C-alpha positions as CSV (number, residue, x, y, z in Angstrom):
1,X,12.9,-42.5,-118.0
2,X,11.4,-44.2,-121.4
3,X,10.8,-41.8,-123.9
4,X,8.0,-42.6,-126.3
5,X,8.4,-42.5,-130.2
6,X,6.3,-39.4,-130.4
7,X,8.1,-37.2,-127.9
8,X,11.5,-38.5,-129.0
9,X,10.5,-37.1,-132.8
10,X,8.7,-33.7,-131.5
11,X,10.4,-30.5,-132.3
12,X,11.2,-29.4,-128.8
13,X,13.1,-32.8,-128.2
14,X,15.6,-32.1,-131.0
15,X,19.1,-30.2,-130.5
16,X,19.1,-26.9,-132.3
17,X,22.4,-25.3,-133.5
18,X,22.8,-21.6,-134.8
19,X,25.7,-21.6,-137.6
20,X,26.4,-18.1,-138.9
21,X,26.9,-17.9,-142.3
22,X,25.7,-21.2,-142.6
23,X,24.4,-21.0,-146.5
24,X,27.3,-21.4,-148.3
25,X,31.1,-22.8,-147.7
26,X,32.2,-24.4,-144.7
27,X,29.2,-23.1,-142.8
28,X,26.7,-25.0,-145.0
29,X,29.0,-27.9,-145.0
30,X,28.9,-27.9,-140.9
31,X,25.0,-27.5,-141.1
32,X,24.9,-30.7,-143.4
33,X,26.9,-32.6,-141.2
34,X,25.1,-31.6,-137.9
35,X,22.1,-32.6,-139.5
36,X,23.3,-36.2,-140.6
37,X,24.0,-36.4,-136.7
38,X,20.2,-35.5,-135.7
39,X,20.9,-32.1,-135.1
40,X,18.5,-29.1,-136.5
41,X,19.9,-25.9,-137.7
42,X,19.4,-22.1,-137.6
43,X,21.4,-20.7,-140.3
44,X,22.3,-17.2,-141.3
45,X,23.0,-15.4,-144.7
46,X,23.8,-12.1,-145.6
47,X,22.2,-11.3,-148.6
48,X,21.5,-14.8,-151.0
49,X,18.3,-15.9,-150.0
50,X,18.1,-18.2,-152.7
51,X,21.3,-20.1,-151.0
52,X,19.9,-20.1,-147.6
53,X,16.6,-21.8,-148.9
54,X,18.7,-24.3,-150.7
55,X,20.7,-25.2,-147.8
56,X,17.5,-25.4,-145.5
57,X,16.4,-27.7,-148.2
58,X,19.4,-29.6,-148.1
59,X,19.2,-29.8,-144.4
60,X,15.5,-31.4,-144.5
61,X,16.6,-33.8,-147.4
62,X,19.1,-35.2,-144.6
63,X,16.5,-35.5,-142.2
64,X,16.8,-32.3,-140.1
65,X,14.7,-29.3,-139.6
66,X,16.2,-25.8,-140.3
67,X,15.4,-22.3,-140.7
68,X,17.2,-19.2,-142.4
69,X,17.9,-16.0,-141.0
70,X,19.3,-12.9,-142.7
71,X,22.1,-11.4,-140.6
72,X,24.8,-9.1,-141.5
73,X,27.3,-10.1,-138.7
74,X,29.5,-6.7,-139.4
75,X,26.5,-4.7,-138.0
76,X,26.4,-5.1,-134.3
77,X,23.8,-2.8,-134.1
78,X,21.4,-5.2,-135.4
79,X,22.2,-8.2,-133.1
80,X,19.6,-7.2,-130.3
81,X,17.1,-7.5,-133.0
82,X,18.2,-10.7,-134.5
83,X,18.2,-12.4,-131.0
84,X,14.7,-11.6,-131.0
85,X,14.3,-12.8,-134.4
86,X,16.1,-16.2,-133.3
87,X,14.0,-16.6,-130.3
88,X,10.7,-16.5,-132.4
89,X,12.1,-18.7,-135.1
90,X,12.7,-21.4,-132.0
91,X,9.0,-21.1,-130.7
92,X,7.6,-21.2,-134.5
93,X,9.8,-24.2,-135.7
94,X,10.7,-26.0,-132.6
95,X,8.2,-25.1,-129.9
96,X,11.5,-24.4,-128.0
97,X,13.2,-21.4,-126.3
98,X,16.5,-22.4,-126.3
99,X,19.7,-23.0,-128.4
100,X,22.1,-25.8,-127.8
101,X,25.1,-24.6,-129.2
102,X,26.2,-21.2,-131.5
103,X,29.1,-21.7,-134.3
104,X,30.6,-18.4,-135.3
105,X,31.6,-19.4,-138.6
106,X,30.6,-16.2,-141.0
107,X,33.8,-14.2,-142.4
108,X,35.6,-12.9,-145.1
109,X,39.2,-13.2,-146.2
110,X,41.1,-10.0,-147.2
111,X,44.5,-10.6,-148.5
112,X,46.8,-7.3,-148.3
113,X,50.6,-6.7,-147.6
114,X,51.1,-4.8,-144.0
115,X,52.4,-2.0,-145.6
116,X,49.1,-1.3,-147.7
117,X,46.6,-2.8,-145.6
118,X,44.0,0.3,-145.2
119,X,42.2,1.1,-141.8
120,X,39.0,0.7,-143.7
121,X,40.1,-3.2,-144.4
122,X,41.5,-3.5,-140.9
123,X,38.0,-2.1,-139.2
124,X,36.1,-4.6,-141.6
125,X,38.0,-7.5,-140.5
126,X,37.7,-6.3,-136.7
127,X,33.7,-5.9,-136.9
128,X,33.3,-9.1,-138.7
129,X,35.9,-11.6,-137.1
130,X,36.2,-10.1,-133.6
131,X,33.5,-8.0,-132.5
132,X,30.7,-9.9,-134.1
133,X,31.6,-13.2,-131.9
134,X,32.0,-11.3,-128.9
135,X,28.7,-9.4,-129.0
136,X,27.0,-11.7,-130.9
137,X,27.4,-14.3,-128.2
138,X,26.7,-11.6,-125.7
139,X,23.3,-11.4,-127.1
140,X,22.5,-14.9,-127.5
141,X,23.8,-16.2,-124.1
142,X,20.2,-16.0,-122.8
143,X,19.4,-18.4,-125.3
144,X,21.9,-20.8,-124.9
145,X,21.1,-23.7,-122.5
146,X,23.2,-24.5,-119.6
147,X,25.6,-27.5,-121.0
148,X,25.6,-25.8,-124.4
149,X,28.6,-25.2,-126.5
150,X,29.9,-22.4,-128.8
151,X,32.5,-22.9,-131.4
152,X,34.6,-20.3,-133.0
153,X,36.5,-20.6,-136.3
154,X,39.9,-19.5,-136.5
155,X,42.8,-20.4,-139.0
156,X,45.8,-22.3,-139.4
157,X,47.5,-18.5,-140.0
158,X,47.7,-18.0,-136.0
159,X,50.3,-20.6,-136.1
160,X,52.1,-20.0,-139.0
161,X,52.5,-17.1,-141.2
162,X,52.0,-16.3,-144.8
163,X,52.3,-12.7,-146.3
164,X,49.2,-10.7,-146.7
165,X,47.4,-12.0,-143.8
166,X,48.7,-9.9,-141.0
167,X,45.4,-8.1,-140.1
168,X,43.1,-11.4,-140.7
169,X,45.3,-13.7,-138.7
170,X,45.7,-11.3,-136.0
171,X,41.6,-11.0,-135.5
172,X,41.6,-14.5,-135.4
173,X,44.6,-14.7,-132.9
174,X,42.1,-12.3,-130.6
175,X,39.1,-15.0,-131.2
176,X,41.2,-17.8,-129.7
177,X,42.2,-15.5,-126.7
178,X,38.4,-14.9,-126.4
179,X,37.7,-18.5,-126.4
180,X,39.7,-19.4,-123.4
181,X,38.2,-16.5,-121.7
182,X,34.7,-17.6,-122.3
183,X,35.5,-20.8,-121.6
184,X,36.6,-19.8,-118.0
185,X,33.6,-17.5,-117.5
186,X,30.7,-19.7,-119.1
187,X,32.0,-23.0,-117.6
188,X,30.1,-22.2,-114.3
189,X,27.0,-22.9,-116.6
190,X,28.6,-26.0,-118.2
191,X,28.9,-24.2,-121.5
192,X,31.8,-25.1,-123.4
193,X,33.7,-23.0,-126.0
194,X,36.3,-24.2,-128.6
195,X,38.1,-23.0,-131.7
196,X,38.5,-24.9,-135.0
197,X,41.5,-23.9,-136.9
198,X,41.5,-24.7,-140.5
199,X,44.1,-24.9,-142.9
200,X,43.8,-24.1,-146.5
201,X,40.5,-25.0,-147.7
202,X,39.2,-25.1,-151.4
203,X,36.2,-23.2,-151.1
204,X,35.2,-19.7,-152.8
205,X,36.3,-18.0,-149.4
206,X,38.9,-15.0,-150.0
207,X,38.0,-15.2,-153.8
208,X,38.6,-18.9,-154.3
209,X,42.1,-18.5,-154.5
210,X,43.1,-22.0,-152.9
211,X,40.4,-23.5,-154.8
212,X,41.0,-22.2,-158.5
213,X,44.8,-21.3,-158.6
214,X,46.3,-24.6,-159.4
215,X,49.9,-23.3,-158.7
216,X,48.9,-21.8,-154.8
217,X,46.9,-25.4,-154.0
218,X,50.2,-27.4,-155.4
219,X,52.5,-25.2,-153.2
220,X,50.3,-25.5,-150.1
221,X,49.8,-29.5,-150.6
222,X,53.6,-29.6,-150.9
223,X,53.6,-28.0,-147.5
224,X,51.2,-30.6,-145.8
225,X,51.7,-33.5,-144.4
226,X,48.7,-35.4,-145.9
227,X,49.8,-34.2,-149.4
228,X,47.0,-32.0,-150.5
229,X,44.6,-28.9,-149.4
230,X,41.6,-29.3,-147.4
231,X,38.3,-29.8,-148.7
232,X,35.1,-28.4,-146.6
233,X,34.2,-32.1,-145.8
234,X,37.6,-32.3,-143.6
235,X,36.3,-29.6,-141.4
236,X,32.4,-29.8,-141.2
237,X,32.9,-33.2,-139.5
238,X,35.2,-31.6,-137.2
239,X,33.0,-28.9,-136.0
240,X,30.1,-31.3,-135.7
241,X,32.0,-33.8,-133.6
242,X,32.9,-31.3,-131.2
243,X,29.3,-30.8,-130.4
244,X,28.6,-34.3,-129.4
245,X,27.9,-35.7,-125.7
246,X,31.5,-37.6,-126.1
247,X,33.6,-34.2,-126.3
248,X,32.0,-32.8,-123.5
249,X,35.6,-32.7,-121.4
250,X,36.9,-30.4,-124.3
251,X,37.1,-26.8,-123.0
252,X,38.9,-23.8,-124.0
253,X,41.0,-25.6,-126.7
254,X,42.3,-24.7,-130.2
255,X,42.0,-27.7,-132.4
256,X,43.7,-27.2,-135.8
257,X,42.5,-28.9,-138.9
258,X,44.9,-28.2,-141.4
259,X,46.1,-31.9,-142.6
260,X,49.7,-31.1,-141.1
261,X,50.4,-27.5,-142.9
262,X,54.0,-26.3,-142.1
263,X,55.1,-29.1,-139.4
């Protein structure tokens, strides 16, 4: 069927991706790379509406459409209301009723030795890094089209170890197992579920230690095959690439993007 230019550019004809934590860091980088590839974005932010609007403006400058919705992924009690707001945003901005993909990016970093990790820290990591991907996907599943995609963000720390990340890495290990189970259970709908596991990336994540601590950065670079720490532009394109049609046979996989850390 030939699609007229007016139909091709209509809001409903565009592919739409929801990116949690898409207002900053790796989430924003991912959203911008999605826009460069012709995809539109619903992004979430926790507190900084100004950052979210700046991200929306950046996506629009790249030729995409975007909407920003507030969401605290640590509060699963709000997921049903959030799903309703996503449905409304799809209708208002795109005259659509389905998402094409869901990217679980939102997260925090807590560095604490095993011996002193508190139960409160552990519970916060569970809520954000494991419970949120599980139940947010569950609530958004009716809005995810058949043949869609889910991407989880994990960490190189599930393969190699660094002191102080026992709790954080344990949550990411759980997400990698969840990825395989969802890939199996949702495969009947043609939904692909995969994990991207970055190595050390120079962002403000975890207090910006990789970005701001030159000694730490040099030490990590010396243990990386490509000789440097990662940048956001090393990860966003990987996330965006996984959502392209040519990746349609990749299912249930953990894809590490670490520059070859600790090989």
